[in-house]
N, C-alpha and C positions, 0 to 999 in steps of 0.2 A: 427502415421502419418508420413510417410517419405516424405520429401520435397527435390526435386532435382533442381539444378540450374547450368547453364553452367559456370557462373562467378559471382563474388561478388566484390563490391568495396573494395579496399585495406584499411585496418584499418590505420587511421592516426597515425603518430608517437607520436603526442601530447596526444592521448587518452590512458592514462596509469593510473592505480590505484596502491596504495601502496600494497606491498606484505603482505599477512597475517602472520606476525611474531610479536614478542615482548612479554614481560612479561604479559601485560594485556590481549593480545589475547589468550595466553596459559591458563591463569587463567580462562577466561570466557569459553573457550572450555572445560576445565576440569569440570567446574561448570555445564554446560549444559549436559555433558555426565553423571555426577554423579546423577543429578536430573531427568534424562531421559526426557529431554525436546527437542523440535524442535525449530529451528529459521528459518525464511524465508531467513536470511542471507546465511545460508548453503544450505538449501533445494532448493532455487531458484537460487543458484549460483550467488549471488549478487557481483558485482565487488568491492563494498565498504567494504566488510567484514573486511579487514585488518584495514582500517582507523577507522571504527565505533567501532570494538571490542577493539581497543587500546584506544579509548575514553571512554570505558566501557559503550557502548550503544549497544543494540541489539533489534531486533523485534522478539518477541516470537510468535510462530505459534502453536495455540491450535487445538484440535479436530483431532489429529493424523498427519501423514505425507503422507497420500494418498488422492488425490483429485478425486472427482466424475466426474469432467469435463476434457476435453481434449483440452485446449486452445493451439493454435499453437505457442505461444511465451514462454510458461512457463516450467521451468525445474523441477517443483515439480512432484513427482511420481503420476501416474494415475492408477486407478483400483478400486477394491472393497474396500470400506472404512473399517477402523479399528473400533472396539467397542469404544464407548465414555468412556474416563477415567475421572471419576468424582473427582479423587484426583489431577488431573492436575492443576486446579486453585491454590491450596495451594502450589504446587511445583513452579509454576510461581511466586507466591508471595514471596516464600522463596528466589528465585533467585534475585528478585528485592531488597529484604532486604539485602542480602549478598553484592550486588553491590552498595547499598546505592543510588539507583536511585531516582532522583527527577522527572524524566519524563520517562514513560514506554509506549511502543507501542506494542499492541496486535493485531495479525491478525489470520487468519485460512485458512485451505483448504475449498473448497466448500463441503458442506455436503447435497447434494440433496436427500440423503436417509432419512433425518430427516425432520419432519413436520415443525419445527421451524428453520431449516437450521443451527442449532448450536447456536442460539441466547441465549439460557439458559446458556450455558457454558461461553459465553462472559460476561454475567451479573455476574455469579459466580466468574469469574476471576477478574473483576473490584472490586467486594466486598471483595475478599480475599486480594488483594493488599492494599486496603484502611485500612483493619484491621492490616496488618503487617507493612506498610510503611507510617507513618504519613506524610502528605503533598505531597506525590507523585502524580503528575499529570498523567492522563492516556489518551492516544489516541488509539482508536480502528479503525482498517482497516478491514471493514466487507465485506462479499460477498453480492450478491443481494438478498439473502434469497428467491429466485424465486418470488420476488415481494410481499412477505408476509408483510403487514403492521403490523400484530400482532407481528411478529418477530422483526421488527424494534422498536416497542413499548417496548419490553422486554429490548433491549439494551439501548434505550434512557432513560428508567426509572431507569437505574443504574447510570445515570448522568456522562458519560465520559466527559473529558475536550474538546476533539475534536472527531468528527465523520467523518471518512474517508471512501469513497467508490470510487474506480477508474473506470472511463469510459474506460481507457486504450488506445482507438484509436478512429478513426472517424467512423460514421455509415456505410459508404460504405465497410469498411474492417471487419465488425463484424463477418461475416460468416467464414472468415479465421482465424481471430485473437482470437475471444472470442466465440468459439463454445458453444452453449447452453445459451448464454446471449443475451439480447436485449437492445439496446441503450436507447429506450424510458423508459424501465423498470428501468434502472439505474438512469436516470434523475428523475423519479417519486420517487424512494426511497430516493434520496438526498433531494428532495423537502419535502417529508413527514417527514424526520428527523428534518428539520428546523421548520416545522409546529408544531411538537410535543414539541420541546424545542428551541424556537427562540434565546435564549441566548447562546446556544452551537454552536461554529463554525463548519461548515461543510467544507470538503476538498475533492478534487479529483485530479487525475493525468492522464497524457497521455504519451505514448511512441512515439517517432518520428523516422522516417527512415524506415517505413514499406510500403511506397508508397503513403502516404497522400500528399495533396497539402497545401500550406500556407493558402489558402482561406478556406479549409475544417477545418484546425486546429483552425483558428480564429472563424469559425462558432460554433465549439464545445465550445470554450471559452465563446462565447456569450450565448449559450444554458445553460452552467453551471451558469453563472451569472443570467440568467432568472429564474433559479431554486434555487436561493439564496445561491449558493456555495461561501464561503468566501476565501478559500485558494486553490492555484493551484500549482501543480508540473509538470514540463516538462523535460523529459530526453531522451537520445538516447537509442533506442532498440539495445541490443547486443545479438546475436544468441548464445544460450547455447550449441547447438550441431548441427550436420548436419541433425538431425531429426526434427529440428524446422524451423520456417519460416525464409527465408533469409533476410538479410539486403539489402534494396534497395538503401539506400544512408546514408552517415554520415552528420549530421547537424552541421554546424559551430557554434562556440561560438557566433559569431556576430548575427546569426539568433536566437539563444536562447535569447540573450540580447534584440533583437527586439520583440520577443514574450513576454518577461518579461515586457517591457515597454508598449506593447499593453494591457497586463493584468492589469497593474496598471491603465491605462486610462479607462478600462472597469469597474473598481471599486473593483477588488480583494483586500482584506486587505493585503495579502502576496502572493508573487510568488517566487518559487524556480525554476530556469531554467538553465540547463547546461548538457553537455554530460553524466556525471556520476550521475546526480540527479535521485533518486528513491523516491517512495512515502513516505518512512520513513527516507530518508536521511536528517540529521540535523532536525529531526522532532521536536526537542525542540524549533525550530524557530516558530512553530505553537503556542506554549505557549506565546512567546513574541509578536506574532501578534494578540493574542486574544483580547487585549484591543482595537485594531484598528477596530475589527469587528463591534463594536457597532456604529462606525461612518460611516459604509458603507451605501450607499443609495441603497435599493433594488427596 
């Protein structure tokens, strides 16, 4: 999908991320290459890859590196999916063990070619990490599984510490931003996850700067709370290439701070909001906020 635009707002000078360099960065890159793993950090061109990899944290992306959907914002390769690699969970667990992770984040491409959307491999990966890395907490960032409650049951029965599913944007922009997804379906899956395991925190995130209004963002925040979501992330959309959706505006840190305060007032247990925030950015904060979840009033 080629997007053309006559002009785009100039990127603010203060919006800068650390360069991907350093010993830890190189070590993690070599490890991922050796184990033939994918990370959303690289595949989705995340601006925080330098900072996170030097902190020895990464978000592993399972089920291959080719997505069956064509979302307008995402840099992950699209096309015919790869065969499922059933050895992948053990290699992810090996990487977690080598890094000595206390908190691991696992996500995936969309696999609409599979009846369970890849839920089985999520569960296998959780179980493999638990066998190899005692005490490692696990957050999963899952697709919508095309609304399959049975698929969500497979994941939740593996007992991740946090269940994350991003709504990504406001309902009005779904047809441009999340082609193939439905806002109501995402809300339903988040609600169902909490219904299955009320003690497991649920999490969701949005990108800002795609043309949404403040009122629309706050309505999504209220919708998420109405569907029992505990943790919220808000970040600036950054255009991966000229083939992706254009940036309509850059959101100021002050606005992010205001959204963060509004989220707290709505009852979210934890809110991360800022230009470079991504759904797995400082994800271990989700662990620290988990205790507060139980005090939320739903």
